[in-house]
C-alpha positions in Angstrom: -0.1 -0.2 0.3 1.4 3.4 -1.1 2.0 5.9 1.9 -1.3 8.0 2.0 -0.5 11.9 2.8 -3.5 14.7 3.0 -2.2 18.4 1.7 -3.0 21.2 3.5 -5.2 22.8 0.7 -7.4 20.2 1.0 -8.7 21.9 4.3 -7.1 24.9 3.7 -8.2 26.2 6.9 -6.8 24.3 9.1 -3.5 24.9 11.3 -0.8 22.4 11.4 -2.4 21.1 14.9 -5.6 20.6 13.3 -4.5 19.1 10.3 -2.4 16.6 12.0 -5.8 15.7 14.4 -8.0 16.5 11.0 -5.4 13.7 9.4 -5.1 10.9 12.1 -8.9 10.5 12.3 -9.7 9.9 8.8 -6.6 7.2 8.6 -3.6 9.5 6.7 0.1 8.7 6.9 0.7 12.5 6.6 0.3 15.3 6.3 1.8 18.4 3.4 1.7 21.1 5.7 2.2 24.5 5.3 4.8 26.5 7.6 4.4 29.9 5.8 1.2 31.4 4.6 0.6 29.8 1.3 1.0 32.5 -1.6 -2.6 31.3 -3.1 -4.2 32.4 0.0 -6.2 35.2 -1.3 -7.9 32.7 -4.3 -9.0 30.3 -1.5 -13.1 30.4 -1.5 -12.4 28.5 1.8 -10.2 31.5 3.5 -7.2 30.7 6.2 -7.9 32.4 9.4 -5.4 34.0 11.2 -2.4 32.4 10.5 0.2 32.3 13.0 3.5 30.9 11.1 5.2 27.8 12.5 8.7 28.8 11.2 10.8 29.8 14.9 8.2 29.3 16.7 9.1 27.2 19.5 5.7 26.6 21.7 3.9 25.7 18.4 7.0 23.5 17.1 7.1 21.6 20.5 3.0 20.8 20.4 3.2 19.9 16.3 5.8 17.2 17.5 3.4 16.5 20.4 0.8 16.0 18.2 3.3 13.6 15.8 4.0 11.5 18.3 0.4 11.0 19.6 -0.8 10.3 16.4 1.6 8.7 14.5 1.0 11.0 11.3 4.2 12.7 9.9 5.0 15.7 8.0 5.8 14.0 4.7 6.3 17.9 3.0 6.0 20.8 3.4 6.6 24.7 1.7 9.0 27.3 2.2 7.6 29.3 -0.5 7.7 29.8 -4.5 11.2 30.2 -6.6 9.6 34.0 -7.3 11.9 36.2 -9.1 12.3 37.4 -5.1 12.9 33.9 -3.9 16.1 34.7 -1.6 17.9 31.2 -0.7 20.0 32.8 2.0 16.7 33.3 3.9 15.1 30.0 4.3 18.0 28.6 7.2 15.0 29.2 9.6 12.7 27.9 7.5 14.7 24.4 7.0 15.5 24.4 10.3 11.9 24.6 11.5 11.5 21.5 8.9 14.0 19.3 10.8 12.9 20.0 14.1 9.5 18.3 13.8 10.9 15.4 10.8 9.5 17.1 7.8 11.3 14.8 4.7 11.1 17.3 2.1 10.6 20.8 1.1 7.8 21.2 -1.6 8.1 24.2 -4.0 6.8 25.6 -7.6 8.8 27.9 -9.9 7.8 31.4 -10.5 10.9 32.9 -12.2 10.7 33.2 -15.6 14.3 33.7 -15.7 15.3 30.1 -16.0 19.1 30.6 -15.3 18.4 32.5 -11.5 15.7 30.0 -11.3 18.2 27.6 -11.2 20.8 29.0 -9.3 18.4 29.5 -6.4 17.2 25.8 -6.6 20.6 24.5 -6.4 21.3 26.6 -3.5 18.3 25.8 -1.5 19.2 22.0 -2.4 22.0 22.2 -1.1 21.4 24.2 2.0 18.5 21.1 2.2 20.8 18.8 1.9 23.1 19.3 5.1 19.3 18.7 7.0 18.4 15.5 5.3 15.7 16.9 3.3 15.0 16.0 -0.2 13.5 19.0 -2.4 10.6 18.6 -4.8 9.7 20.9 -7.7 6.0 20.8 -8.4 5.1 22.1 -12.6 2.1 23.7 -12.8 0.7 24.9 -16.2 0.6 28.7 -14.9 4.1 28.5 -13.3 7.2 29.3 -14.8 7.9 25.5 -15.0 4.9 24.5 -16.7 5.2 20.9 -18.3 7.0 17.3 -17.5 9.7 18.7 -19.9 10.3 21.5 -18.1 10.5 20.0 -14.6 12.7 17.4 -16.3 15.2 20.2 -17.7 15.2 22.1 -14.5 16.5 19.1 -12.4 18.4 18.2 -15.1 20.9 21.6 -14.8 20.4 21.6 -11.5 21.8 18.0 -11.1 21.0 17.8 -7.0 20.9 14.2 -5.8 17.9 16.0 -3.8 16.2 17.2 -5.9 13.0 15.4 -7.7 9.5 16.1 -8.9 5.7 16.2 -7.6 3.3 15.2 -10.5 -0.1 16.7 -9.7 -2.6 14.7 -11.7 -4.6 18.1 -12.5 -1.4 20.4 -13.0 -0.3 17.2 -15.9 -3.7 17.0 -17.5 -4.1 21.5 -17.6 -0.3 21.4 -19.0 -1.1 19.2 -22.3 0.8 16.2 -20.8 -0.2 12.8 -20.5 0.9 9.8 -18.1 3.2 8.6 -21.0 5.1 11.9 -20.7 6.6 10.8 -17.0 9.2 8.7 -19.3 10.9 12.3 -19.5 11.8 11.5 -15.9 14.3 9.0 -14.2 11.5 7.0 -12.1 13.4 7.7 -8.9 13.1 11.2 -9.2 9.3 10.9 -9.2 8.8 11.6 -5.2 5.0 12.3 -4.7 1.9 11.9 -6.9 -0.8 14.6 -6.3 -4.1 12.8 -6.7 -7.8 14.1 -7.4 -9.9 14.3 -10.6 -11.5 16.9 -12.7 -13.7 17.6 -16.2 -11.7 16.5 -19.3 -12.1 20.0 -20.9 -10.2 22.8 -18.7 -11.1 26.4 -18.0 -10.0 29.1 -20.4 -6.5 29.7 -18.5 -7.1 33.2 -16.4 -9.3 30.5 -14.3 -7.0 27.3 -13.8 -5.6 29.0 -10.6 -9.0 28.9 -9.0 -9.8 25.7 -10.7 -6.8 24.6 -9.1 -7.0 25.3 -5.3 -11.2 25.7 -5.2 -12.7 22.9 -7.5 -11.1 19.8 -7.4 -13.1 16.7 -7.5 -12.5 13.2 -6.2 -10.9 10.8 -7.6 -13.1 8.6 -10.0 -15.7 11.9 -9.8 -13.9 13.4 -13.3 -12.5 12.4 -16.7 -8.4 12.6 -16.3 -7.0 9.5 -17.0 -5.9 8.3 -13.6 -5.7 4.7 -13.4 -3.1 5.3 -16.4 -1.4 8.1 -14.5 -0.9 5.6 -11.2 0.2 2.9 -13.8 2.9 5.2 -15.5 4.5 5.8 -11.6 6.4 3.9 -9.7 4.7 1.8 -7.6 6.1 3.1 -4.4 5.1 6.5 -4.7 3.8 8.6 -2.3 0.1 9.4 -3.0 -0.7 13.0 -2.0 -4.6 14.3 -1.5 -5.4 17.3 -2.2 -9.0 17.4 -3.1 -10.2 21.6 -1.9 -13.7 20.7 -3.7 -15.9 23.3 -4.0 -19.2 21.2 -3.0 -17.9 20.7 0.5 -16.1 24.3 1.0 -18.5 24.9 4.0 -18.1 21.6 5.8 -15.8 21.2 9.3 -12.4 20.2 8.6 -12.6 16.6 9.6 -15.1 15.8 7.8 -13.5 17.4 5.1 -10.6 15.3 5.2 -12.6 11.9 6.2 -14.5 12.8 2.0 -10.9 12.9 0.8 -9.5 9.7 2.5 -12.5 7.6 2.0 -13.0 8.3 -1.6 -9.6 8.5 -2.6 -9.5 4.7 -0.9 -12.2 3.5 -2.4 -10.9 4.6 -5.8 -7.5 3.0 -4.7 -8.7 0.0 -4.2 -10.7 -0.1 -7.1 -7.8 0.6 -9.0 -6.1 -2.1 -7.7 -9.0 -4.7 -8.9 -9.1 -3.1 -12.2 -5.1 -3.9 -12.5 -6.0 -7.7 -11.5 -8.0 -8.4 -14.0 -5.7 -6.9 -16.9 -2.0 -7.9 -15.8 -0.6 -7.1 -18.7 -2.0 -3.7 -19.1 
């Protein structure tokens, strides 16, 4: 069974302690936790509350570690922001230190700098700094960012050439960037660390609404038309599956209910996928 992780975006109004509690109650193995306010915060349908950053907050870090010990839910991934033109890799030390204190295994980033040489240089420095903490770095491509496709992500990985750099493949962003599951062959399988699972209509919105769909209007696996079976088959067998489903239909539901729905419907789809694979072993 793959490790199943709950992305903070699925319950965008959950603070770190609520996120861990909701994940544990729903049966997730780990979480993707926001340590700093997310850049897309203003676009959320469910607004975050007054968010107290985790970084440097000794008391909150201590409470997070108590929750991790009590629930067994780990912090698989966390974000230190986006690789924008203003990104300052020298300022990420406190973020990486806080990540290490709560046992975070990887830092996730999105490239938002059109200057590819500067993006590569900043990412290389971050990878080297993260390596000193034993933390991996995961790059997510998005069609409305500066690293838009699988091919562009593969190019960035080749340019940085850091052993602790890999890629997150989001089912929605793969489809909306014009990609298909077959495009994963452009990546070394060992560099595909995370698969974000969700569903959506086959036909996407106009370009100006891609971000709104991404942060507010995803569907549960099996409730859309994305080629999820093919995507799972193309991904490494042991890939961590991260559930990132901010579903508009349940935006007003309590945090624990949304986490439960994400887990329940995703597990149901994954069990169905495994049964379908057993019936067609050569597929």
